[in-house]
VMD Tcl script that builds the backbone (N, CA, C; Angstrom):
set m [mol new atoms 303]
animate dup $m
set s [atomselect $m all]
$s set {name element resname resid chain x y z} {
  {N N MET 1 A 0.960 9.930 -8.139}
  {CA C MET 1 A 1.006 9.861 -6.707}
  {C C MET 1 A 0.995 8.393 -6.293}
  {N N TRP 2 A 1.688 8.082 -5.223}
  {CA C TRP 2 A 1.753 6.726 -4.684}
  {C C TRP 2 A 1.249 6.728 -3.249}
  {N N ILE 3 A 0.587 5.648 -2.869}
  {CA C ILE 3 A 0.124 5.470 -1.489}
  {C C ILE 3 A 0.874 4.282 -0.896}
  {N N TYR 4 A 1.480 4.523 0.254}
  {CA C TYR 4 A 2.084 3.449 1.038}
  {C C TYR 4 A 1.143 3.146 2.197}
  {N N VAL 5 A 0.864 1.886 2.439}
  {CA C VAL 5 A 0.100 1.461 3.612}
  {C C VAL 5 A 1.021 0.567 4.424}
  {N N MET 6 A 1.321 1.015 5.644}
  {CA C MET 6 A 2.205 0.264 6.537}
  {C C MET 6 A 1.400 -0.098 7.770}
  {N N PHE 7 A 1.536 -1.330 8.221}
  {CA C PHE 7 A 0.699 -1.740 9.344}
  {C C PHE 7 A 1.399 -2.763 10.217}
  {N N ASP 8 A 0.958 -2.786 11.462}
  {CA C ASP 8 A 1.400 -3.758 12.445}
  {C C ASP 8 A 0.133 -4.267 13.117}
  {N N LEU 9 A -0.305 -5.443 12.721}
  {CA C LEU 9 A -1.554 -6.006 13.232}
  {C C LEU 9 A -1.253 -7.205 14.126}
  {N N PRO 10 A -1.968 -7.325 15.245}
  {CA C PRO 10 A -1.730 -8.471 16.123}
  {C C PRO 10 A -2.197 -9.772 15.479}
  {N N THR 11 A -1.469 -10.856 15.785}
  {CA C THR 11 A -1.824 -12.168 15.238}
  {C C THR 11 A -1.753 -13.248 16.322}
  {N N ASN 12 A -2.080 -12.870 17.541}
  {CA C ASN 12 A -1.991 -13.811 18.659}
  {C C ASN 12 A -3.125 -14.822 18.673}
  {N N THR 13 A -4.325 -14.401 18.311}
  {CA C THR 13 A -5.475 -15.297 18.340}
  {C C THR 13 A -5.916 -15.620 16.910}
  {N N LYS 14 A -6.750 -16.626 16.796}
  {CA C LYS 14 A -7.272 -17.011 15.481}
  {C C LYS 14 A -8.060 -15.865 14.856}
  {N N ALA 15 A -8.848 -15.159 15.661}
  {CA C ALA 15 A -9.639 -14.026 15.155}
  {C C ALA 15 A -8.735 -12.900 14.671}
  {N N GLN 16 A -7.642 -12.635 15.385}
  {CA C GLN 16 A -6.707 -11.584 14.968}
  {C C GLN 16 A -5.999 -11.976 13.677}
  {N N ARG 17 A -5.609 -13.232 13.541}
  {CA C ARG 17 A -4.968 -13.687 12.302}
  {C C ARG 17 A -5.922 -13.567 11.123}
  {N N LYS 18 A -7.188 -13.910 11.360}
  {CA C LYS 18 A -8.185 -13.803 10.297}
  {C C LYS 18 A -8.393 -12.345 9.890}
  {N N ALA 19 A -8.449 -11.440 10.865}
  {CA C ALA 19 A -8.633 -10.012 10.570}
  {C C ALA 19 A -7.439 -9.469 9.781}
  {N N ALA 20 A -6.228 -9.877 10.164}
  {CA C ALA 20 A -5.030 -9.419 9.451}
  {C C ALA 20 A -5.022 -9.955 8.021}
  {N N ALA 21 A -5.389 -11.221 7.840}
  {CA C ALA 21 A -5.428 -11.808 6.492}
  {C C ALA 21 A -6.483 -11.122 5.628}
  {N N CYS 22 A -7.629 -10.809 6.215}
  {CA C CYS 22 A -8.693 -10.111 5.473}
  {C C CYS 22 A -8.234 -8.723 5.059}
  {N N PHE 23 A -7.519 -8.024 5.949}
  {CA C PHE 23 A -7.015 -6.680 5.635}
  {C C PHE 23 A -6.053 -6.755 4.454}
  {N N ARG 24 A -5.121 -7.705 4.485}
  {CA C ARG 24 A -4.173 -7.860 3.372}
  {C C ARG 24 A -4.910 -8.198 2.073}
  {N N ARG 25 A -5.863 -9.105 2.147}
  {CA C ARG 25 A -6.628 -9.501 0.964}
  {C C ARG 25 A -7.408 -8.313 0.400}
  {N N ASP 26 A -8.002 -7.502 1.275}
  {CA C ASP 26 A -8.750 -6.326 0.818}
  {C C ASP 26 A -7.833 -5.307 0.148}
  {N N LEU 27 A -6.610 -5.161 0.667}
  {CA C LEU 27 A -5.653 -4.256 0.020}
  {C C LEU 27 A -5.336 -4.746 -1.399}
  {N N LEU 28 A -5.115 -6.037 -1.552}
  {CA C LEU 28 A -4.825 -6.590 -2.876}
  {C C LEU 28 A -6.007 -6.397 -3.821}
  {N N LYS 29 A -7.228 -6.596 -3.318}
  {CA C LYS 29 A -8.429 -6.394 -4.143}
  {C C LYS 29 A -8.559 -4.948 -4.599}
  {N N ASP 30 A -8.036 -4.016 -3.783}
  {CA C ASP 30 A -8.120 -2.595 -4.118}
  {C C ASP 30 A -6.952 -2.144 -4.983}
  {N N GLY 31 A -6.144 -3.083 -5.464}
  {CA C GLY 31 A -5.082 -2.739 -6.410}
  {C C GLY 31 A -3.725 -2.473 -5.792}
  {N N PHE 32 A -3.546 -2.754 -4.520}
  {CA C PHE 32 A -2.250 -2.561 -3.874}
  {C C PHE 32 A -1.342 -3.743 -4.193}
  {N N GLN 33 A -0.034 -3.484 -4.148}
  {CA C GLN 33 A 0.973 -4.525 -4.332}
  {C C GLN 33 A 1.768 -4.644 -3.039}
  {N N MET 34 A 2.157 -5.851 -2.694}
  {CA C MET 34 A 2.960 -6.018 -1.495}
  {C C MET 34 A 4.404 -5.640 -1.798}
  {N N MET 35 A 4.919 -4.665 -1.061}
  {CA C MET 35 A 6.316 -4.261 -1.200}
  {C C MET 35 A 7.166 -5.028 -0.184}
  {N N GLN 36 A 6.655 -5.133 1.026}
  {CA C GLN 36 A 7.207 -5.967 2.088}
  {C C GLN 36 A 6.010 -6.575 2.791}
  {N N PHE 37 A 6.243 -7.471 3.755}
  {CA C PHE 37 A 5.115 -8.189 4.331}
  {C C PHE 37 A 4.050 -7.253 4.897}
  {N N SER 38 A 4.420 -6.190 5.565}
  {CA C SER 38 A 3.441 -5.262 6.147}
  {C C SER 38 A 3.489 -3.889 5.494}
  {N N VAL 39 A 3.969 -3.824 4.256}
  {CA C VAL 39 A 4.023 -2.566 3.506}
  {C C VAL 39 A 3.460 -2.829 2.111}
  {N N TYR 40 A 2.398 -2.124 1.782}
  {CA C TYR 40 A 1.755 -2.266 0.481}
  {C C TYR 40 A 1.764 -0.909 -0.218}
  {N N ILE 41 A 1.850 -0.914 -1.553}
  {CA C ILE 41 A 1.880 0.333 -2.314}
  {C C ILE 41 A 0.865 0.274 -3.444}
  {N N ARG 42 A 0.446 1.475 -3.859}
  {CA C ARG 42 A -0.493 1.582 -4.985}
  {C C ARG 42 A -0.269 2.904 -5.683}
  {N N HIS 43 A -0.283 2.875 -7.016}
  {CA C HIS 43 A -0.188 4.109 -7.796}
  {C C HIS 43 A -1.580 4.687 -7.990}
  {N N CYS 44 A -1.693 5.997 -7.874}
  {CA C CYS 44 A -2.957 6.708 -8.111}
  {C C CYS 44 A -2.704 7.811 -9.127}
  {N N ALA 45 A -3.666 8.044 -9.974}
  {CA C ALA 45 A -3.512 9.036 -11.035}
  {C C ALA 45 A -3.558 10.472 -10.514}
  {N N SER 46 A -4.207 10.693 -9.371}
  {CA C SER 46 A -4.352 12.051 -8.857}
  {C C SER 46 A -4.531 12.021 -7.340}
  {N N GLY 47 A -4.487 13.196 -6.751}
  {CA C GLY 47 A -4.724 13.311 -5.317}
  {C C GLY 47 A -6.141 12.917 -4.941}
  {N N GLU 48 A -7.100 13.240 -5.804}
  {CA C GLU 48 A -8.496 12.873 -5.542}
  {C C GLU 48 A -8.671 11.361 -5.564}
  {N N ASN 49 A -8.017 10.711 -6.524}
  {CA C ASN 49 A -8.076 9.253 -6.603}
  {C C ASN 49 A -7.420 8.622 -5.378}
  {N N ALA 50 A -6.317 9.196 -4.918}
  {CA C ALA 50 A -5.648 8.699 -3.709}
  {C C ALA 50 A -6.578 8.815 -2.510}
  {N N LEU 51 A -7.314 9.910 -2.408}
  {CA C LEU 51 A -8.243 10.106 -1.295}
  {C C LEU 51 A -9.337 9.039 -1.292}
  {N N VAL 52 A -9.810 8.642 -2.473}
  {CA C VAL 52 A -10.815 7.582 -2.571}
  {C C VAL 52 A -10.274 6.292 -1.960}
  {N N HIS 53 A -9.037 5.945 -2.300}
  {CA C HIS 53 A -8.453 4.708 -1.792}
  {C C HIS 53 A -8.139 4.808 -0.294}
  {N N ILE 54 A -7.735 5.965 0.153}
  {CA C ILE 54 A -7.471 6.158 1.585}
  {C C ILE 54 A -8.767 5.990 2.377}
  {N N ASN 55 A -9.862 6.509 1.857}
  {CA C ASN 55 A -11.148 6.333 2.534}
  {C C ASN 55 A -11.566 4.865 2.566}
  {N N ARG 56 A -11.255 4.111 1.512}
  {CA C ARG 56 A -11.535 2.674 1.518}
  {C C ARG 56 A -10.719 1.969 2.590}
  {N N ILE 57 A -9.452 2.372 2.719}
  {CA C ILE 57 A -8.581 1.785 3.734}
  {C C ILE 57 A -9.154 2.030 5.129}
  {N N LYS 58 A -9.650 3.230 5.356}
  {CA C LYS 58 A -10.239 3.545 6.663}
  {C C LYS 58 A -11.376 2.587 7.004}
  {N N GLY 59 A -12.131 2.173 6.002}
  {CA C GLY 59 A -13.221 1.236 6.226}
  {C C GLY 59 A -12.768 -0.202 6.411}
  {N N MET 60 A -11.533 -0.518 6.033}
  {CA C MET 60 A -11.010 -1.884 6.127}
  {C C MET 60 A -10.246 -2.151 7.423}
  {N N ILE 61 A -9.873 -1.110 8.140}
  {CA C ILE 61 A -8.966 -1.261 9.286}
  {C C ILE 61 A -9.570 -2.180 10.339}
  {N N PRO 62 A -8.801 -3.204 10.765}
  {CA C PRO 62 A -9.281 -4.103 11.821}
  {C C PRO 62 A -9.442 -3.371 13.152}
  {N N ALA 63 A -10.119 -4.019 14.091}
  {CA C ALA 63 A -10.380 -3.411 15.394}
  {C C ALA 63 A -9.103 -3.166 16.183}
  {N N GLU 64 A -8.074 -3.977 15.966}
  {CA C GLU 64 A -6.824 -3.836 16.711}
  {C C GLU 64 A -5.663 -3.631 15.747}
  {N N GLY 65 A -4.606 -2.983 16.218}
  {CA C GLY 65 A -3.411 -2.794 15.420}
  {C C GLY 65 A -3.222 -1.357 14.986}
  {N N ILE 66 A -2.140 -1.137 14.273}
  {CA C ILE 66 A -1.766 0.200 13.807}
  {C C ILE 66 A -1.654 0.170 12.282}
  {N N VAL 67 A -2.283 1.142 11.624}
  {CA C VAL 67 A -2.201 1.277 10.173}
  {C C VAL 67 A -1.788 2.715 9.872}
  {N N THR 68 A -0.731 2.874 9.058}
  {CA C THR 68 A -0.250 4.197 8.668}
  {C C THR 68 A -0.326 4.307 7.159}
  {N N VAL 69 A -0.833 5.436 6.661}
  {CA C VAL 69 A -0.925 5.687 5.224}
  {C C VAL 69 A -0.039 6.888 4.898}
  {N N LEU 70 A 0.777 6.741 3.875}
  {CA C LEU 70 A 1.694 7.794 3.452}
  {C C LEU 70 A 1.495 8.046 1.967}
  {N N LYS 71 A 1.319 9.302 1.579}
  {CA C LYS 71 A 1.216 9.664 0.159}
  {C C LYS 71 A 2.539 10.287 -0.274}
  {N N VAL 72 A 3.049 9.858 -1.424}
  {CA C VAL 72 A 4.261 10.454 -1.982}
  {C C VAL 72 A 4.030 10.738 -3.464}
  {N N THR 73 A 4.723 11.745 -3.951}
  {CA C THR 73 A 4.595 12.091 -5.370}
  {C C THR 73 A 5.379 11.093 -6.219}
  {N N ASP 74 A 5.132 11.114 -7.520}
  {CA C ASP 74 A 5.865 10.249 -8.440}
  {C C ASP 74 A 7.363 10.526 -8.367}
  {N N ARG 75 A 7.710 11.787 -8.237}
  {CA C ARG 75 A 9.128 12.148 -8.166}
  {C C ARG 75 A 9.770 11.595 -6.897}
  {N N GLN 76 A 9.094 11.746 -5.765}
  {CA C GLN 76 A 9.624 11.199 -4.515}
  {C C GLN 76 A 9.741 9.682 -4.606}
  {N N PHE 77 A 8.749 9.043 -5.197}
  {CA C PHE 77 A 8.776 7.592 -5.353}
  {C C PHE 77 A 9.943 7.170 -6.239}
  {N N GLY 78 A 10.215 7.973 -7.275}
  {CA C GLY 78 A 11.326 7.671 -8.180}
  {C C GLY 78 A 12.672 7.725 -7.498}
  {N N ASP 79 A 12.770 8.450 -6.391}
  {CA C ASP 79 A 14.020 8.543 -5.637}
  {C C ASP 79 A 14.177 7.403 -4.633}
  {N N THR 80 A 13.221 6.486 -4.597}
  {CA C THR 80 A 13.276 5.361 -3.664}
  {C C THR 80 A 14.411 4.420 -4.041}
  {N N GLU 81 A 15.141 3.976 -3.050}
  {CA C GLU 81 A 16.175 2.968 -3.256}
  {C C GLU 81 A 15.833 1.765 -2.394}
  {N N THR 82 A 15.865 0.592 -2.995}
  {CA C THR 82 A 15.594 -0.643 -2.272}
  {C C THR 82 A 16.844 -1.505 -2.337}
  {N N PHE 83 A 17.275 -1.993 -1.196}
  {CA C PHE 83 A 18.464 -2.839 -1.129}
  {C C PHE 83 A 18.062 -4.242 -0.699}
  {N N VAL 84 A 18.505 -5.214 -1.461}
  {CA C VAL 84 A 18.297 -6.611 -1.130}
  {C C VAL 84 A 19.693 -7.198 -0.977}
  {N N GLY 85 A 20.081 -7.461 0.249}
  {CA C GLY 85 A 21.470 -7.843 0.481}
  {C C GLY 85 A 22.350 -6.663 0.121}
  {N N LYS 86 A 23.308 -6.864 -0.752}
  {CA C LYS 86 A 24.181 -5.770 -1.172}
  {C C LYS 86 A 23.821 -5.247 -2.554}
  {N N LYS 87 A 22.781 -5.831 -3.162}
  {CA C LYS 87 A 22.373 -5.417 -4.501}
  {C C LYS 87 A 21.303 -4.334 -4.411}
  {N N THR 88 A 21.309 -3.406 -5.353}
  {CA C THR 88 A 20.280 -2.379 -5.448}
  {C C THR 88 A 19.210 -2.858 -6.411}
  {N N VAL 89 A 17.955 -2.731 -5.996}
  {CA C VAL 89 A 16.834 -3.121 -6.842}
  {C C VAL 89 A 16.056 -1.860 -7.183}
  {N N PRO 90 A 15.792 -1.596 -8.474}
  {CA C PRO 90 A 15.047 -0.382 -8.833}
  {C C PRO 90 A 13.607 -0.468 -8.315}
  {N N PRO 91 A 12.994 0.694 -8.019}
  {CA C PRO 91 A 11.600 0.676 -7.568}
  {C C PRO 91 A 10.688 0.191 -8.686}
  {N N PRO 92 A 9.509 -0.316 -8.342}
  {CA C PRO 92 A 8.571 -0.743 -9.386}
  {C C PRO 92 A 8.239 0.423 -10.312}
  {N N SER 93 A 8.074 0.139 -11.576}
  {CA C SER 93 A 7.767 1.211 -12.525}
  {C C SER 93 A 6.307 1.631 -12.392}
  {N N ALA 94 A 6.059 2.889 -12.704}
  {CA C ALA 94 A 4.700 3.415 -12.655}
  {C C ALA 94 A 3.871 2.795 -13.791}
  {N N PRO 95 A 2.625 2.501 -13.531}
  {CA C PRO 95 A 1.782 1.951 -14.595}
  {C C PRO 95 A 1.566 2.989 -15.697}
  {N N LEU 96 A 1.300 2.508 -16.900}
  {CA C LEU 96 A 1.044 3.410 -18.018}
  {C C LEU 96 A -0.262 4.168 -17.782}
  {N N GLN 97 A -0.251 5.429 -18.140}
  {CA C GLN 97 A -1.438 6.253 -17.984}
  {C C GLN 97 A -2.332 6.106 -19.192}
  {N N LEU 98 A -3.601 6.029 -18.955}
  {CA C LEU 98 A -4.585 5.921 -20.009}
  {C C LEU 98 A -5.008 7.340 -20.400}
  {N N GLU 99 A -4.924 7.661 -21.671}
  {CA C GLU 99 A -5.313 8.975 -22.146}
  {C C GLU 99 A -6.655 8.871 -22.850}
  {N N LEU 100 A -7.568 9.746 -22.489}
  {CA C LEU 100 A -8.874 9.819 -23.147}
  {C C LEU 100 A -8.963 11.130 -23.900}
  {N N PHE 101 A -9.468 11.070 -25.109}
  {CA C PHE 101 A -9.572 12.269 -25.925}
  {C C PHE 101 A -10.967 12.802 -25.923}
}
mol reanalyze $m
mol bondsrecalc $m
mol representation Tube
mol addrep $m
């Protein structure tokens, strides 16, 4: 499962810029990767694990702005197409799964 976090945070004042920077930094600390400037993604091993990270995001949300969280399956994520100019770029590969016996 993959989690997309998309946001539009105000940056008009110094306090708003600081809150937006802290939100981005907290996403990176929680294992998210920047896909675009206001779009971050993270792979989760299960729906329960995704819920843990979504709850963390809820605690990080700044006082102002809009934050949207989208969950997609591995298969849906695999169908993602990213275009940079006229070239197609494959989506990031899923991390290797750790197996415990």
